N, C-alpha and C positions, 0 to 999 in steps of 0.2 A: 092113769093117762092126767084127767081131768085134775086130781090134786096137785100133780107137779105142774100143770099148765097153773093153777090157783097161787100156788106156792110162788112163782116167776113172777104171775102181775102183782101179787102183793109185796113182792123186791123190789121191780121196779118202779111202782107206786111208790113205794120208801124212799129210792134215789131220786125221785120226782119232785117229789115233797120237801126233801133233804136238800135238793140246789135251790126249789124256790125258796127257801127259809134261808139261805145261804144271801141269796139274791137280796132278798127284802130288808135284810138285817146289816147291810152293809152299806153305809151312806158314802162311800167313797173309794167305790169301784172303777175301774177304767174300762172304758167305751169296748176295749178289747176283750176285756174281761165279761163284759156285759154280751157281749155277740159270741163269747167262746161258751158261756153259759145258757144262749137260747140256744145254741147249736144243737148242745148235751142233750138237754130238756127236748128240743124238739125229736132227738134219735131215741130217747125215752118215751114220749108220748106214742111214737109211732108201734115201738115193741108192742107197748100195753094194745095199744087196738089192735094190732098182727094178732097179739096171745086171745083179747076176747073175741074174735071173729074165730079162729082157732077151738077156741072152747065150746063156739057154737057150733060147729058142725061134728 
C-alpha cells in the first residue's frame, strides 16, 4: 500500500511542478488562466497533503 501512495505522491508532485513551471514561464497569461491554474494547483496540493497523511497512518 505504501508503494502505491508513494507513486501517487510522486505523480501529483510532478503535475504540481509542471503547472508551476507553466505559469512561471508564461508572461502573457490572462487573469482567468492564472486563477484556473491556481485552483488546479490547490487541488493537487490538497491531494498531496491527504496522501502524506495517509502514508503516516
